[in-house]
mmCIF file of the N, C-alpha and C atoms, coordinates in Angstrom:
data_MODEL
# 
_entry.id   MODEL 
# 
loop_
_atom_site.group_PDB 
_atom_site.id 
_atom_site.type_symbol 
_atom_site.label_atom_id 
_atom_site.label_alt_id 
_atom_site.label_comp_id 
_atom_site.label_asym_id 
_atom_site.label_entity_id 
_atom_site.label_seq_id 
_atom_site.pdbx_PDB_ins_code 
_atom_site.Cartn_x 
_atom_site.Cartn_y 
_atom_site.Cartn_z 
_atom_site.occupancy 
_atom_site.B_iso_or_equiv 
_atom_site.pdbx_formal_charge 
_atom_site.auth_seq_id 
_atom_site.auth_comp_id 
_atom_site.auth_asym_id 
_atom_site.auth_atom_id 
_atom_site.pdbx_PDB_model_num 
ATOM 1   N N  . MET A 1 1  ? -133.141 47.258 75.043  1.00 0.00 ? 1  MET A N  1 
ATOM 2   C CA . MET A 1 1  ? -133.086 48.685 74.872  1.00 0.00 ? 1  MET A CA 1 
ATOM 3   C C  . MET A 1 1  ? -133.834 49.346 76.028  1.00 0.00 ? 1  MET A C  1 
ATOM 4   N N  . CYS A 1 2  ? -133.277 50.428 76.524  1.00 0.00 ? 2  CYS A N  1 
ATOM 5   C CA . CYS A 1 2  ? -133.892 51.182 77.607  1.00 0.00 ? 2  CYS A CA 1 
ATOM 6   C C  . CYS A 1 2  ? -134.477 52.467 77.048  1.00 0.00 ? 2  CYS A C  1 
ATOM 7   N N  . LEU A 1 3  ? -135.518 52.940 77.696  1.00 0.00 ? 3  LEU A N  1 
ATOM 8   C CA . LEU A 1 3  ? -136.172 54.152 77.241  1.00 0.00 ? 3  LEU A CA 1 
ATOM 9   C C  . LEU A 1 3  ? -136.252 55.136 78.392  1.00 0.00 ? 3  LEU A C  1 
ATOM 10  N N  . GLY A 1 4  ? -135.701 56.319 78.173  1.00 0.00 ? 4  GLY A N  1 
ATOM 11  C CA . GLY A 1 4  ? -135.813 57.403 79.137  1.00 0.00 ? 4  GLY A CA 1 
ATOM 12  C C  . GLY A 1 4  ? -136.846 58.385 78.618  1.00 0.00 ? 4  GLY A C  1 
ATOM 13  N N  . ILE A 1 5  ? -137.719 58.840 79.471  1.00 0.00 ? 5  ILE A N  1 
ATOM 14  C CA . ILE A 1 5  ? -138.806 59.732 79.093  1.00 0.00 ? 5  ILE A CA 1 
ATOM 15  C C  . ILE A 1 5  ? -138.564 61.107 79.729  1.00 0.00 ? 5  ILE A C  1 
ATOM 16  N N  . PRO A 1 6  ? -138.687 62.176 78.936  1.00 0.00 ? 6  PRO A N  1 
ATOM 17  C CA . PRO A 1 6  ? -138.537 63.513 79.518  1.00 0.00 ? 6  PRO A CA 1 
ATOM 18  C C  . PRO A 1 6  ? -139.703 63.847 80.441  1.00 0.00 ? 6  PRO A C  1 
ATOM 19  N N  . GLY A 1 7  ? -139.381 64.480 81.549  1.00 0.00 ? 7  GLY A N  1 
ATOM 20  C CA . GLY A 1 7  ? -140.397 64.951 82.480  1.00 0.00 ? 7  GLY A CA 1 
ATOM 21  C C  . GLY A 1 7  ? -139.972 66.283 83.062  1.00 0.00 ? 7  GLY A C  1 
ATOM 22  N N  . GLN A 1 8  ? -140.953 67.060 83.483  1.00 0.00 ? 8  GLN A N  1 
ATOM 23  C CA . GLN A 1 8  ? -140.659 68.370 84.053  1.00 0.00 ? 8  GLN A CA 1 
ATOM 24  C C  . GLN A 1 8  ? -140.904 68.347 85.560  1.00 0.00 ? 8  GLN A C  1 
ATOM 25  N N  . VAL A 1 9  ? -139.953 68.882 86.295  1.00 0.00 ? 9  VAL A N  1 
ATOM 26  C CA . VAL A 1 9  ? -140.069 68.962 87.756  1.00 0.00 ? 9  VAL A CA 1 
ATOM 27  C C  . VAL A 1 9  ? -141.162 69.977 88.088  1.00 0.00 ? 9  VAL A C  1 
ATOM 28  N N  . VAL A 1 10 ? -142.156 69.560 88.879  1.00 0.00 ? 10 VAL A N  1 
ATOM 29  C CA . VAL A 1 10 ? -143.253 70.458 89.250  1.00 0.00 ? 10 VAL A CA 1 
ATOM 30  C C  . VAL A 1 10 ? -143.250 70.818 90.729  1.00 0.00 ? 10 VAL A C  1 
ATOM 31  N N  . GLU A 1 11 ? -142.557 70.030 91.544  1.00 0.00 ? 11 GLU A N  1 
ATOM 32  C CA . GLU A 1 11 ? -142.414 70.348 92.965  1.00 0.00 ? 11 GLU A CA 1 
ATOM 33  C C  . GLU A 1 11 ? -140.965 70.101 93.360  1.00 0.00 ? 11 GLU A C  1 
ATOM 34  N N  . PRO A 1 12 ? -140.412 70.940 94.217  1.00 0.00 ? 12 PRO A N  1 
ATOM 35  C CA . PRO A 1 12 ? -139.009 70.782 94.592  1.00 0.00 ? 12 PRO A CA 1 
ATOM 36  C C  . PRO A 1 12 ? -138.757 69.461 95.327  1.00 0.00 ? 12 PRO A C  1 
ATOM 37  N N  . PRO A 1 13 ? -137.521 68.995 95.249  1.00 0.00 ? 13 PRO A N  1 
ATOM 38  C CA . PRO A 1 13 ? -137.194 67.737 95.933  1.00 0.00 ? 13 PRO A CA 1 
ATOM 39  C C  . PRO A 1 13 ? -137.345 67.845 97.444  1.00 0.00 ? 13 PRO A C  1 
ATOM 40  N N  . ILE A 1 14 ? -137.902 66.782 98.008  1.00 0.00 ? 14 ILE A N  1 
ATOM 41  C CA . ILE A 1 14 ? -137.989 66.633 99.464  1.00 0.00 ? 14 ILE A CA 1 
ATOM 42  C C  . ILE A 1 14 ? -137.545 65.211 99.766  1.00 0.00 ? 14 ILE A C  1 
ATOM 43  N N  . GLY A 1 15 ? -136.524 65.069 100.569 1.00 0.00 ? 15 GLY A N  1 
ATOM 44  C CA . GLY A 1 15 ? -136.046 63.744 100.936 1.00 0.00 ? 15 GLY A CA 1 
ATOM 45  C C  . GLY A 1 15 ? -135.562 62.928 99.751  1.00 0.00 ? 15 GLY A C  1 
ATOM 46  N N  . GLY A 1 16 ? -135.008 63.595 98.745  1.00 0.00 ? 16 GLY A N  1 
ATOM 47  C CA . GLY A 1 16 ? -134.465 62.882 97.592  1.00 0.00 ? 16 GLY A CA 1 
ATOM 48  C C  . GLY A 1 16 ? -135.473 62.540 96.518  1.00 0.00 ? 16 GLY A C  1 
ATOM 49  N N  . LEU A 1 17 ? -136.732 62.968 96.701  1.00 0.00 ? 17 LEU A N  1 
ATOM 50  C CA . LEU A 1 17 ? -137.775 62.717 95.706  1.00 0.00 ? 17 LEU A CA 1 
ATOM 51  C C  . LEU A 1 17 ? -138.366 64.042 95.245  1.00 0.00 ? 17 LEU A C  1 
ATOM 52  N N  . ALA A 1 18 ? -138.683 64.120 93.951  1.00 0.00 ? 18 ALA A N  1 
ATOM 53  C CA . ALA A 1 18 ? -139.363 65.300 93.408  1.00 0.00 ? 18 ALA A CA 1 
ATOM 54  C C  . ALA A 1 18 ? -140.565 64.828 92.612  1.00 0.00 ? 18 ALA A C  1 
ATOM 55  N N  . ARG A 1 19 ? -141.590 65.660 92.555  1.00 0.00 ? 19 ARG A N  1 
ATOM 56  C CA . ARG A 1 19 ? -142.759 65.337 91.734  1.00 0.00 ? 19 ARG A CA 1 
ATOM 57  C C  . ARG A 1 19 ? -142.454 65.808 90.313  1.00 0.00 ? 19 ARG A C  1 
ATOM 58  N N  . ILE A 1 20 ? -142.624 64.863 89.371  1.00 0.00 ? 20 ILE A N  1 
ATOM 59  C CA . ILE A 1 20 ? -142.307 65.088 87.965  1.00 0.00 ? 20 ILE A CA 1 
ATOM 60  C C  . ILE A 1 20 ? -143.577 64.903 87.143  1.00 0.00 ? 20 ILE A C  1 
ATOM 61  N N  . ASP A 1 21 ? -143.770 65.774 86.146  1.00 0.00 ? 21 ASP A N  1 
ATOM 62  C CA . ASP A 1 21 ? -144.894 65.659 85.223  1.00 0.00 ? 21 ASP A CA 1 
ATOM 63  C C  . ASP A 1 21 ? -144.372 65.102 83.905  1.00 0.00 ? 21 ASP A C  1 
ATOM 64  N N  . VAL A 1 22 ? -144.912 63.958 83.502  1.00 0.00 ? 22 VAL A N  1 
ATOM 65  C CA . VAL A 1 22 ? -144.577 63.343 82.223  1.00 0.00 ? 22 VAL A CA 1 
ATOM 66  C C  . VAL A 1 22 ? -145.864 63.273 81.410  1.00 0.00 ? 22 VAL A C  1 
ATOM 67  N N  . SER A 1 23 ? -146.012 64.202 80.485  1.00 0.00 ? 23 SER A N  1 
ATOM 68  C CA . SER A 1 23 ? -147.198 64.247 79.618  1.00 0.00 ? 23 SER A CA 1 
ATOM 69  C C  . SER A 1 23 ? -148.509 64.203 80.399  1.00 0.00 ? 23 SER A C  1 
ATOM 70  N N  . GLY A 1 24 ? -148.574 64.965 81.482  1.00 0.00 ? 24 GLY A N  1 
ATOM 71  C CA . GLY A 1 24 ? -149.799 65.051 82.266  1.00 0.00 ? 24 GLY A CA 1 
ATOM 72  C C  . GLY A 1 24 ? -149.902 64.066 83.410  1.00 0.00 ? 24 GLY A C  1 
ATOM 73  N N  . VAL A 1 25 ? -148.996 63.117 83.487  1.00 0.00 ? 25 VAL A N  1 
ATOM 74  C CA . VAL A 1 25 ? -148.988 62.141 84.579  1.00 0.00 ? 25 VAL A CA 1 
ATOM 75  C C  . VAL A 1 25 ? -147.912 62.571 85.577  1.00 0.00 ? 25 VAL A C  1 
ATOM 76  N N  . ARG A 1 26 ? -148.311 62.726 86.824  1.00 0.00 ? 26 ARG A N  1 
ATOM 77  C CA . ARG A 1 26 ? -147.362 63.166 87.853  1.00 0.00 ? 26 ARG A CA 1 
ATOM 78  C C  . ARG A 1 26 ? -146.993 62.004 88.760  1.00 0.00 ? 26 ARG A C  1 
ATOM 79  N N  . ARG A 1 27 ? -145.692 61.892 88.986  1.00 0.00 ? 27 ARG A N  1 
ATOM 80  C CA . ARG A 1 27 ? -145.161 60.822 89.838  1.00 0.00 ? 27 ARG A CA 1 
ATOM 81  C C  . ARG A 1 27 ? -144.002 61.362 90.658  1.00 0.00 ? 27 ARG A C  1 
ATOM 82  N N  . GLU A 1 28 ? -143.761 60.699 91.785  1.00 0.00 ? 28 GLU A N  1 
ATOM 83  C CA . GLU A 1 28 ? -142.561 61.013 92.548  1.00 0.00 ? 28 GLU A CA 1 
ATOM 84  C C  . GLU A 1 28 ? -141.417 60.207 91.977  1.00 0.00 ? 28 GLU A C  1 
ATOM 85  N N  . VAL A 1 29 ? -140.294 60.879 91.772  1.00 0.00 ? 29 VAL A N  1 
ATOM 86  C CA . VAL A 1 29 ? -139.122 60.276 91.140  1.00 0.00 ? 29 VAL A CA 1 
ATOM 87  C C  . VAL A 1 29 ? -137.900 60.594 91.990  1.00 0.00 ? 29 VAL A C  1 
ATOM 88  N N  . SER A 1 30 ? -137.008 59.633 92.111  1.00 0.00 ? 30 SER A N  1 
ATOM 89  C CA . SER A 1 30 ? -135.758 59.872 92.828  1.00 0.00 ? 30 SER A CA 1 
ATOM 90  C C  . SER A 1 30 ? -134.894 60.839 92.031  1.00 0.00 ? 30 SER A C  1 
ATOM 91  N N  . VAL A 1 31 ? -134.355 61.823 92.722  1.00 0.00 ? 31 VAL A N  1 
ATOM 92  C CA . VAL A 1 31 ? -133.444 62.780 92.085  1.00 0.00 ? 31 VAL A CA 1 
ATOM 93  C C  . VAL A 1 31 ? -132.040 62.654 92.667  1.00 0.00 ? 31 VAL A C  1 
ATOM 94  N N  . ALA A 1 32 ? -131.704 61.463 93.115  1.00 0.00 ? 32 ALA A N  1 
ATOM 95  C CA . ALA A 1 32 ? -130.384 61.224 93.710  1.00 0.00 ? 32 ALA A CA 1 
ATOM 96  C C  . ALA A 1 32 ? -129.251 61.542 92.738  1.00 0.00 ? 32 ALA A C  1 
ATOM 97  N N  . PHE A 1 33 ? -129.488 61.317 91.433  1.00 0.00 ? 33 PHE A N  1 
ATOM 98  C CA . PHE A 1 33 ? -128.438 61.565 90.438  1.00 0.00 ? 33 PHE A CA 1 
ATOM 99  C C  . PHE A 1 33 ? -128.386 63.020 89.983  1.00 0.00 ? 33 PHE A C  1 
ATOM 100 N N  . VAL A 1 34 ? -129.441 63.784 90.253  1.00 0.00 ? 34 VAL A N  1 
ATOM 101 C CA . VAL A 1 34 ? -129.498 65.202 89.876  1.00 0.00 ? 34 VAL A CA 1 
ATOM 102 C C  . VAL A 1 34 ? -130.101 66.007 91.034  1.00 0.00 ? 34 VAL A C  1 
ATOM 103 N N  . PRO A 1 35 ? -129.401 66.065 92.164  1.00 0.00 ? 35 PRO A N  1 
ATOM 104 C CA . PRO A 1 35 ? -129.977 66.660 93.370  1.00 0.00 ? 35 PRO A CA 1 
ATOM 105 C C  . PRO A 1 35 ? -130.225 68.167 93.293  1.00 0.00 ? 35 PRO A C  1 
ATOM 106 N N  . ASP A 1 36 ? -129.690 68.843 92.268  1.00 0.00 ? 36 ASP A N  1 
ATOM 107 C CA . ASP A 1 36 ? -129.837 70.291 92.167  1.00 0.00 ? 36 ASP A CA 1 
ATOM 108 C C  . ASP A 1 36 ? -131.045 70.719 91.345  1.00 0.00 ? 36 ASP A C  1 
ATOM 109 N N  . VAL A 1 37 ? -131.968 69.795 91.010  1.00 0.00 ? 37 VAL A N  1 
ATOM 110 C CA . VAL A 1 37 ? -133.124 70.161 90.191  1.00 0.00 ? 37 VAL A CA 1 
ATOM 111 C C  . VAL A 1 37 ? -134.083 71.055 90.955  1.00 0.00 ? 37 VAL A C  1 
ATOM 112 N N  . GLN A 1 38 ? -134.774 71.895 90.207  1.00 0.00 ? 38 GLN A N  1 
ATOM 113 C CA . GLN A 1 38 ? -135.764 72.805 90.760  1.00 0.00 ? 38 GLN A CA 1 
ATOM 114 C C  . GLN A 1 38 ? -137.011 72.770 89.882  1.00 0.00 ? 38 GLN A C  1 
ATOM 115 N N  . PRO A 1 39 ? -138.154 73.209 90.392  1.00 0.00 ? 39 PRO A N  1 
ATOM 116 C CA . PRO A 1 39 ? -139.353 73.258 89.560  1.00 0.00 ? 39 PRO A CA 1 
ATOM 117 C C  . PRO A 1 39 ? -139.084 74.000 88.255  1.00 0.00 ? 39 PRO A C  1 
ATOM 118 N N  . GLY A 1 40 ? -139.592 73.425 87.170  1.00 0.00 ? 40 GLY A N  1 
ATOM 119 C CA . GLY A 1 40 ? -139.369 73.988 85.842  1.00 0.00 ? 40 GLY A CA 1 
ATOM 120 C C  . GLY A 1 40 ? -138.271 73.279 85.069  1.00 0.00 ? 40 GLY A C  1 
ATOM 121 N N  . ASP A 1 41 ? -137.345 72.620 85.782  1.00 0.00 ? 41 ASP A N  1 
ATOM 122 C CA . ASP A 1 41 ? -136.275 71.872 85.103  1.00 0.00 ? 41 ASP A CA 1 
ATOM 123 C C  . ASP A 1 41 ? -136.854 70.646 84.411  1.00 0.00 ? 41 ASP A C  1 
ATOM 124 N N  . TRP A 1 42 ? -136.208 70.248 83.325  1.00 0.00 ? 42 TRP A N  1 
ATOM 125 C CA . TRP A 1 42 ? -136.553 69.020 82.612  1.00 0.00 ? 42 TRP A CA 1 
ATOM 126 C C  . TRP A 1 42 ? -135.510 67.965 82.924  1.00 0.00 ? 42 TRP A C  1 
ATOM 127 N N  . VAL A 1 43 ? -135.962 66.728 83.123  1.00 0.00 ? 43 VAL A N  1 
ATOM 128 C CA . VAL A 1 43 ? -135.054 65.622 83.410  1.00 0.00 ? 43 VAL A CA 1 
ATOM 129 C C  . VAL A 1 43 ? -135.427 64.414 82.550  1.00 0.00 ? 43 VAL A C  1 
ATOM 130 N N  . LEU A 1 44 ? -134.479 63.536 82.378  1.00 0.00 ? 44 LEU A N  1 
ATOM 131 C CA . LEU A 1 44 ? -134.707 62.283 81.672  1.00 0.00 ? 44 LEU A CA 1 
ATOM 132 C C  . LEU A 1 44 ? -134.981 61.221 82.730  1.00 0.00 ? 44 LEU A C  1 
ATOM 133 N N  . VAL A 1 45 ? -136.175 60.606 82.685  1.00 0.00 ? 45 VAL A N  1 
ATOM 134 C CA . VAL A 1 45 ? -136.622 59.670 83.714  1.00 0.00 ? 45 VAL A CA 1 
ATOM 135 C C  . VAL A 1 45 ? -136.591 58.244 83.181  1.00 0.00 ? 45 VAL A C  1 
ATOM 136 N N  . HIS A 1 46 ? -136.023 57.347 83.981  1.00 0.00 ? 46 HIS A N  1 
ATOM 137 C CA . HIS A 1 46 ? -136.008 55.916 83.647  1.00 0.00 ? 46 HIS A CA 1 
ATOM 138 C C  . HIS A 1 46 ? -136.233 55.138 84.937  1.00 0.00 ? 46 HIS A C  1 
ATOM 139 N N  . VAL A 1 47 ? -137.208 54.261 84.943  1.00 0.00 ? 47 VAL A N  1 
ATOM 140 C CA . VAL A 1 47 ? -137.590 53.395 86.068  1.00 0.00 ? 47 VAL A CA 1 
ATOM 141 C C  . VAL A 1 47 ? -137.563 54.101 87.427  1.00 0.00 ? 47 VAL A C  1 
ATOM 142 N N  . GLY A 1 48 ? -138.174 55.291 87.472  1.00 0.00 ? 48 GLY A N  1 
ATOM 143 C CA . GLY A 1 48 ? -138.322 55.985 88.738  1.00 0.00 ? 48 GLY A CA 1 
ATOM 144 C C  . GLY A 1 48 ? -137.144 56.826 89.175  1.00 0.00 ? 48 GLY A C  1 
ATOM 145 N N  . PHE A 1 49 ? -136.159 56.996 88.301  1.00 0.00 ? 49 PHE A N  1 
ATOM 146 C CA . PHE A 1 49 ? -134.987 57.812 88.615  1.00 0.00 ? 49 PHE A CA 1 
ATOM 147 C C  . PHE A 1 49 ? -134.811 58.899 87.566  1.00 0.00 ? 49 PHE A C  1 
ATOM 148 N N  . ALA A 1 50 ? -134.551 60.112 88.005  1.00 0.00 ? 50 ALA A N  1 
ATOM 149 C CA . ALA A 1 50 ? -134.146 61.172 87.090  1.00 0.00 ? 50 ALA A CA 1 
ATOM 150 C C  . ALA A 1 50 ? -132.651 60.969 86.856  1.00 0.00 ? 50 ALA A C  1 
ATOM 151 N N  . LEU A 1 51 ? -132.288 60.671 85.609  1.00 0.00 ? 51 LEU A N  1 
ATOM 152 C CA . LEU A 1 51 ? -130.894 60.341 85.305  1.00 0.00 ? 51 LEU A CA 1 
ATOM 153 C C  . LEU A 1 51 ? -130.040 61.554 84.969  1.00 0.00 ? 51 LEU A C  1 
ATOM 154 N N  . ALA A 1 52 ? -130.655 62.561 84.336  1.00 0.00 ? 52 ALA A N  1 
ATOM 155 C CA . ALA A 1 52 ? -129.891 63.735 83.918  1.00 0.00 ? 52 ALA A CA 1 
ATOM 156 C C  . ALA A 1 52 ? -130.836 64.888 83.653  1.00 0.00 ? 52 ALA A C  1 
ATOM 157 N N  . LYS A 1 53 ? -130.329 66.107 83.805  1.00 0.00 ? 53 LYS A N  1 
ATOM 158 C CA . LYS A 1 53 ? -131.093 67.279 83.394  1.00 0.00 ? 53 LYS A CA 1 
ATOM 159 C C  . LYS A 1 53 ? -130.937 67.428 81.885  1.00 0.00 ? 53 LYS A C  1 
ATOM 160 N N  . ILE A 1 54 ? -132.013 67.841 81.216  1.00 0.00 ? 54 ILE A N  1 
ATOM 161 C CA . ILE A 1 54 ? -131.971 68.103 79.781  1.00 0.00 ? 54 ILE A CA 1 
ATOM 162 C C  . ILE A 1 54 ? -132.632 69.455 79.536  1.00 0.00 ? 54 ILE A C  1 
ATOM 163 N N  . ASP A 1 55 ? -132.361 70.041 78.361  1.00 0.00 ? 55 ASP A N  1 
ATOM 164 C CA . ASP A 1 55 ? -132.997 71.326 78.087  1.00 0.00 ? 55 ASP A CA 1 
ATOM 165 C C  . ASP A 1 55 ? -134.398 71.108 77.524  1.00 0.00 ? 55 ASP A C  1 
ATOM 166 N N  . GLU A 1 56 ? -135.201 72.152 77.580  1.00 0.00 ? 56 GLU A N  1 
ATOM 167 C CA . GLU A 1 56 ? -136.599 72.048 77.180  1.00 0.00 ? 56 GLU A CA 1 
ATOM 168 C C  . GLU A 1 56 ? -136.740 71.677 75.708  1.00 0.00 ? 56 GLU A C  1 
ATOM 169 N N  . GLU A 1 57 ? -135.887 72.195 74.862  1.00 0.00 ? 57 GLU A N  1 
ATOM 170 C CA . GLU A 1 57 ? -135.954 71.887 73.428  1.00 0.00 ? 57 GLU A CA 1 
ATOM 171 C C  . GLU A 1 57 ? -135.767 70.389 73.176  1.00 0.00 ? 57 GLU A C  1 
ATOM 172 N N  . GLU A 1 58 ? -134.777 69.806 73.832  1.00 0.00 ? 58 GLU A N  1 
ATOM 173 C CA . GLU A 1 58 ? -134.544 68.368 73.702  1.00 0.00 ? 58 GLU A CA 1 
ATOM 174 C C  . GLU A 1 58 ? -135.726 67.571 74.242  1.00 0.00 ? 58 GLU A C  1 
ATOM 175 N N  . ALA A 1 59 ? -136.276 68.017 75.370  1.00 0.00 ? 59 ALA A N  1 
ATOM 176 C CA . ALA A 1 59 ? -137.417 67.324 75.973  1.00 0.00 ? 59 ALA A CA 1 
ATOM 177 C C  . ALA A 1 59 ? -138.616 67.343 75.035  1.00 0.00 ? 59 ALA A C  1 
ATOM 178 N N  . ARG A 1 60 ? -138.933 68.508 74.503  1.00 0.00 ? 60 ARG A N  1 
ATOM 179 C CA . ARG A 1 60 ? -140.097 68.621 73.606  1.00 0.00 ? 60 ARG A CA 1 
ATOM 180 C C  . ARG A 1 60 ? -139.901 67.807 72.327  1.00 0.00 ? 60 ARG A C  1 
ATOM 181 N N  . ALA A 1 61 ? -138.695 67.830 71.766  1.00 0.00 ? 61 ALA A N  1 
ATOM 182 C CA . ALA A 1 61 ? -138.422 67.052 70.553  1.00 0.00 ? 61 ALA A CA 1 
ATOM 183 C C  . ALA A 1 61 ? -138.604 65.557 70.820  1.00 0.00 ? 61 ALA A C  1 
ATOM 184 N N  . THR A 1 62 ? -138.131 65.091 71.958  1.00 0.00 ? 62 THR A N  1 
ATOM 185 C CA . THR A 1 62 ? -138.261 63.673 72.304  1.00 0.00 ? 62 THR A CA 1 
ATOM 186 C C  . THR A 1 62 ? -139.722 63.298 72.524  1.00 0.00 ? 62 THR A C  1 
ATOM 187 N N  . LEU A 1 63 ? -140.469 64.143 73.231  1.00 0.00 ? 63 LEU A N  1 
ATOM 188 C CA . LEU A 1 63 ? -141.890 63.866 73.454  1.00 0.00 ? 63 LEU A CA 1 
ATOM 189 C C  . LEU A 1 63 ? -142.666 63.848 72.135  1.00 0.00 ? 63 LEU A C  1 
ATOM 190 N N  . ASP A 1 64 ? -142.308 64.747 71.215  1.00 0.00 ? 64 ASP A N  1 
ATOM 191 C CA . ASP A 1 64 ? -142.967 64.761 69.897  1.00 0.00 ? 64 ASP A CA 1 
ATOM 192 C C  . ASP A 1 64 ? -142.690 63.470 69.137  1.00 0.00 ? 64 ASP A C  1 
ATOM 193 N N  . LEU A 1 65 ? -141.442 63.004 69.169  1.00 0.00 ? 65 LEU A N  1 
ATOM 194 C CA . LEU A 1 65 ? -141.093 61.753 68.486  1.00 0.00 ? 65 LEU A CA 1 
ATOM 195 C C  . LEU A 1 65 ? -141.837 60.563 69.087  1.00 0.00 ? 65 LEU A C  1 
ATOM 196 N N  . LEU A 1 66 ? -141.936 60.535 70.402  1.00 0.00 ? 66 LEU A N  1 
ATOM 197 C CA . LEU A 1 66 ? -142.664 59.450 71.063  1.00 0.00 ? 66 LEU A CA 1 
ATOM 198 C C  . LEU A 1 66 ? -144.147 59.481 70.684  1.00 0.00 ? 66 LEU A C  1 
ATOM 199 N N  . ALA A 1 67 ? -144.735 60.660 70.618  1.00 0.00 ? 67 ALA A N  1 
ATOM 200 C CA . ALA A 1 67 ? -146.146 60.780 70.239  1.00 0.00 ? 67 ALA A CA 1 
ATOM 201 C C  . ALA A 1 67 ? -146.354 60.300 68.800  1.00 0.00 ? 67 ALA A C  1 
ATOM 202 N N  . GLU A 1 68 ? -145.428 60.654 67.904  1.00 0.00 ? 68 GLU A N  1 
ATOM 203 C CA . GLU A 1 68 ? -145.523 60.192 66.510  1.00 0.00 ? 68 GLU A CA 1 
ATOM 204 C C  . GLU A 1 68 ? -145.425 58.667 66.422  1.00 0.00 ? 68 GLU A C  1 
ATOM 205 N N  . ALA A 1 69 ? -144.523 58.086 67.198  1.00 0.00 ? 69 ALA A N  1 
ATOM 206 C CA . ALA A 1 69 ? -144.347 56.640 67.172  1.00 0.00 ? 69 ALA A CA 1 
ATOM 207 C C  . ALA A 1 69 ? -145.597 55.928 67.687  1.00 0.00 ? 69 ALA A C  1 
ATOM 208 N N  . ILE A 1 70 ? -146.197 56.465 68.738  1.00 0.00 ? 70 ILE A N  1 
ATOM 209 C CA . ILE A 1 70 ? -147.420 55.857 69.279  1.00 0.00 ? 70 ILE A CA 1 
ATOM 210 C C  . ILE A 1 70 ? -148.559 55.993 68.285  1.00 0.00 ? 70 ILE A C  1 
ATOM 211 N N  . ALA A 1 71 ? -148.690 57.161 67.655  1.00 0.00 ? 71 ALA A N  1 
ATOM 212 C CA . ALA A 1 71 ? -149.747 57.363 66.669  1.00 0.00 ? 71 ALA A CA 1 
ATOM 213 C C  . ALA A 1 71 ? -149.591 56.404 65.495  1.00 0.00 ? 71 ALA A C  1 
ATOM 214 N N  . ALA A 1 72 ? -148.356 56.179 65.065  1.00 0.00 ? 72 ALA A N  1 
ATOM 215 C CA . ALA A 1 72 ? -148.104 55.258 63.947  1.00 0.00 ? 72 ALA A CA 1 
ATOM 216 C C  . ALA A 1 72 ? -148.477 53.830 64.322  1.00 0.00 ? 72 ALA A C  1 
ATOM 217 N N  . GLU A 1 73 ? -148.218 53.438 65.562  1.00 0.00 ? 73 GLU A N  1 
ATOM 218 C CA . GLU A 1 73 ? -148.562 52.093 66.019  1.00 0.00 ? 73 GLU A CA 1 
ATOM 219 C C  . GLU A 1 73 ? -150.073 51.885 66.083  1.00 0.00 ? 73 GLU A C  1 
ATOM 220 N N  . LEU A 1 74 ? -150.783 52.946 66.441  1.00 0.00 ? 74 LEU A N  1 
ATOM 221 C CA . LEU A 1 74 ? -152.230 52.841 66.577  1.00 0.00 ? 74 LEU A CA 1 
ATOM 222 C C  . LEU A 1 74 ? -152.972 52.965 65.254  1.00 0.00 ? 74 LEU A C  1 
ATOM 223 N N  . ALA A 1 75 ? -152.287 53.450 64.227  1.00 0.00 ? 75 ALA A N  1 
ATOM 224 C CA . ALA A 1 75 ? -152.935 53.647 62.907  1.00 0.00 ? 75 ALA A CA 1 
ATOM 225 C C  . ALA A 1 75 ? -153.099 52.332 62.165  1.00 0.00 ? 75 ALA A C  1 
# 
């Protein structure tokens, strides 16, 4: 099973890479599959690639579910 994590673009793409914030962690991610992203956009990130743009509601719902799953594992 593969897991894609929602992240928000915080810096515009330069040379095919954009800085993405995933729950406070910022990383450079390839945006080759979604070259039209801009700061503020949400994307689904998997192994260093932004695979698709998603809306903020979907991103927040997914992040909430992931947080619940982690909390349940730690309890």
